[in-house]
C-alpha positions in Angstrom: -5.1 21.6 -90.7 -5.5 24.1 -87.9 -4.4 27.2 -90.0 -5.4 25.9 -93.4 -5.3 28.6 -96.1 -4.8 31.3 -93.6 -2.0 33.9 -94.0 0.4 34.5 -91.0 3.0 37.2 -90.6 5.8 36.4 -88.0 8.4 38.9 -87.0 11.7 37.9 -85.6 11.4 34.8 -87.7 15.1 34.5 -88.5 15.9 32.3 -85.6 14.9 31.0 -82.1 11.2 31.3 -81.1 10.2 33.4 -84.3 11.6 30.7 -86.6 9.9 28.0 -84.6 6.6 29.7 -84.7 6.9 30.3 -88.5 7.6 26.7 -89.0 4.8 25.4 -86.8 2.3 27.8 -88.4 3.4 26.4 -91.9 3.1 22.8 -90.8 -0.7 23.6 -90.0 -1.3 24.9 -93.5 -0.6 28.7 -93.1 1.0 30.8 -95.8 3.8 32.1 -93.8 5.6 35.6 -94.2 8.8 35.3 -92.2 10.2 38.7 -91.4 13.4 39.8 -89.6 15.9 42.5 -89.4 18.4 40.0 -90.9 16.9 39.5 -94.4 19.1 36.6 -95.1 18.0 34.8 -92.0 14.3 35.5 -92.9 15.0 34.0 -96.3 16.6 30.9 -94.8 13.6 30.4 -92.6 11.2 30.7 -95.6 13.5 28.3 -97.6 13.3 25.7 -94.8 9.6 26.0 -94.7 9.2 25.7 -98.5 5.9 26.0 -100.4 4.5 29.5 -100.5 6.6 30.9 -97.6 8.0 34.2 -98.0 11.1 35.7 -96.4 11.2 39.5 -95.9 13.6 42.0 -94.3 12.1 44.5 -91.9 13.0 47.0 -89.3 10.1 46.9 -86.9 11.4 50.3 -85.4 10.7 52.0 -88.7 7.1 52.7 -89.7 7.7 52.8 -93.4 9.5 49.4 -93.2 6.6 47.9 -91.2 3.9 49.3 -93.6 5.7 47.9 -96.5 6.1 44.5 -94.8 2.4 44.3 -94.0 1.4 45.3 -97.6 3.7 42.6 -98.9 2.1 40.0 -96.5 -1.4 41.0 -97.4 -0.5 40.6 -101.1 0.1 36.9 -100.3 -3.5 36.7 -98.9 -5.8 38.5 -96.4 -3.8 38.7 -93.1 -5.4 36.3 -90.6 -2.6 36.0 -88.0 0.1 38.4 -86.8 2.8 37.0 -84.4 5.0 39.7 -83.0 8.2 38.0 -81.8 11.0 40.5 -82.8 12.8 41.7 -79.7 16.1 42.5 -78.0 17.2 42.3 -74.5 19.4 44.2 -71.9 21.8 43.0 -69.2 22.1 46.0 -67.0 20.3 47.6 -64.0 18.7 51.0 -64.2 21.8 52.9 -63.1 24.1 51.1 -65.5 21.7 51.3 -68.6 22.9 53.8 -71.2 20.1 55.8 -72.6 20.7 54.5 -76.0 20.4 51.0 -74.7 17.1 51.9 -73.0 15.8 53.5 -76.2 16.8 50.5 -78.4 15.1 48.0 -76.2 11.9 50.0 -76.1 11.9 50.7 -79.7 12.3 47.1 -80.9 10.1 45.4 -78.2 7.4 48.0 -77.6 7.4 50.3 -80.6 7.9 47.5 -83.0 4.9 45.5 -81.6 2.8 48.7 -81.7 3.8 49.5 -85.3 3.1 46.0 -86.6 -0.3 45.9 -85.0 -1.2 49.4 -86.2 -0.6 48.4 -89.9 -2.0 44.9 -89.7 -5.3 45.8 -87.8 -7.1 47.8 -90.5 -7.6 44.8 -92.7 -8.4 42.5 -89.9 -11.1 44.9 -88.7 -12.5 45.4 -92.2 -12.8 41.6 -92.4 -14.2 41.2 -88.9 -11.6 38.5 -87.9 -7.9 38.2 -87.0 -5.6 36.9 -84.2 -2.6 38.7 -82.8 -0.1 36.9 -80.8 2.4 39.0 -79.0 5.5 37.6 -77.4 6.4 39.3 -74.1 8.3 37.7 -71.3 8.1 36.7 -67.6 10.3 39.7 -67.3 7.1 41.7 -68.0 5.4 40.2 -64.9 8.3 39.9 -62.4 11.5 41.7 -61.8 14.7 40.0 -63.1 18.1 41.2 -62.0 20.0 43.3 -64.5 17.1 43.5 -67.0 15.7 46.9 -66.3 15.1 48.1 -69.9 13.9 44.6 -71.0 11.5 44.2 -68.1 10.0 47.7 -68.8 9.7 46.9 -72.5 7.9 43.6 -72.1 5.6 45.0 -69.4 4.6 47.6 -72.1 3.9 44.8 -74.6 1.6 43.0 -72.0 -0.3 46.2 -71.3 -0.6 47.0 -74.9 -2.0 43.6 -75.7 -4.7 44.0 -73.1 -5.6 47.4 -74.6 -5.8 45.8 -78.1 -8.1 43.2 -76.8 -10.5 45.5 -75.2 -10.5 47.9 -78.1 -11.2 45.3 -80.8 -13.0 42.3 -79.3 -16.3 43.6 -80.7 -15.0 43.7 -84.2 -13.9 40.1 -84.1 -10.1 40.6 -83.6 -8.4 38.8 -80.7 -5.1 39.7 -79.1 -3.3 37.6 -76.6 0.3 37.6 -75.1 2.8 34.8 -74.4 5.3 35.2 -71.6 8.1 32.7 -71.9 10.7 31.9 -69.3 14.2 31.4 -70.4 14.4 29.5 -73.7 17.3 27.8 -75.3 17.9 30.0 -78.3 20.6 31.9 -80.0 19.3 35.2 -78.5 19.6 33.9 -74.9 23.1 32.6 -75.7 24.1 36.0 -76.9 22.9 37.6 -73.7 24.7 35.1 -71.7 27.9 35.9 -73.5 27.4 39.6 -73.0 26.5 39.4 -69.3 29.0 36.8 -68.3 26.2 34.6 -66.9 26.0 30.9 -67.4 23.4 28.8 -69.0 23.6 26.5 -66.0 22.7 29.4 -63.7 19.6 30.2 -65.9 18.6 26.5 -65.8 18.9 26.5 -62.0 16.7 29.6 -61.8 13.8 27.7 -63.3 11.9 25.1 -61.0 11.7 22.6 -63.8 15.5 22.7 -64.0 15.8 23.2 -67.6 15.4 25.9 -70.4 12.3 25.9 -72.6 12.5 24.8 -76.3 11.4 27.2 -79.0 9.1 24.6 -80.3 7.2 24.6 -77.0 6.6 28.3 -77.3 5.4 27.7 -80.9 2.8 25.3 -79.8 1.2 27.9 -77.5 1.4 30.4 -80.2 -0.3 28.0 -82.6 -3.2 27.6 -80.0 -3.7 31.3 -79.7 -3.6 31.8 -83.5 -6.2 29.2 -84.3 -10.1 29.1 -84.0 -9.9 26.6 -81.1 -8.9 29.6 -78.9 -11.7 31.7 -80.0 -12.9 32.5 -76.4 -9.3 33.8 -75.5 -8.5 37.4 -75.7 -6.5 39.7 -73.6 -4.9 36.6 -72.1 -1.3 36.7 -70.7 0.0 33.2 -70.6 3.2 32.1 -69.0 5.2 29.1 -70.2 8.3 29.3 -68.0 9.0 26.0 -66.3 7.4 27.2 -63.1 9.6 30.3 -62.7 6.7 32.7 -61.9 5.1 30.0 -59.6 7.9 29.8 -57.3 
């Protein structure tokens, strides 16, 4: 199996893309630590996976919480893969974005990704290997209407991933970034409800005429986590139904 006997930590694993990635990693033999702000959702994902999977509550904005999560993951086995999926969105332009919304979106998406990498990297560097997969968004590459804070935060994730790749390539640690288009997930459905948009409008925005599936993103995450992608680091890969090509 492609991740046989490797330990993988996945944040945002309570639902949607994170849950799909955790499940796919486990199917390929990984010992999975599924982490989420909602501890019950993380535990449910681990229960669905079965075997040695572990569900852990974490607040990726809080350094002590992240440090405890990484220590718990490393107790399951040396950490080989880190997938940073935890994220939240916004549905306003710059003028209409309250500062507390800006701070929250930056804290979860950018600060959370940074903290997880900061605490996972030392052991990876010591062992001379590891794969980091950060989930950003096409919103980090192009402007999306009424997503000001979200686009800024995901752009930061992309730039941070490239910096990680350059800093640690000589030590054998790879860092790559996935930029999904709009995916059919509970998170997207909540955003639609908040903004008054429709799923039909989001489907029409994508040249392929449909939303992505979490499982499709998980396949790309698996490739970036496994040894078959050994020559890939600092890559920013879109999987968006043609949105950024149009």
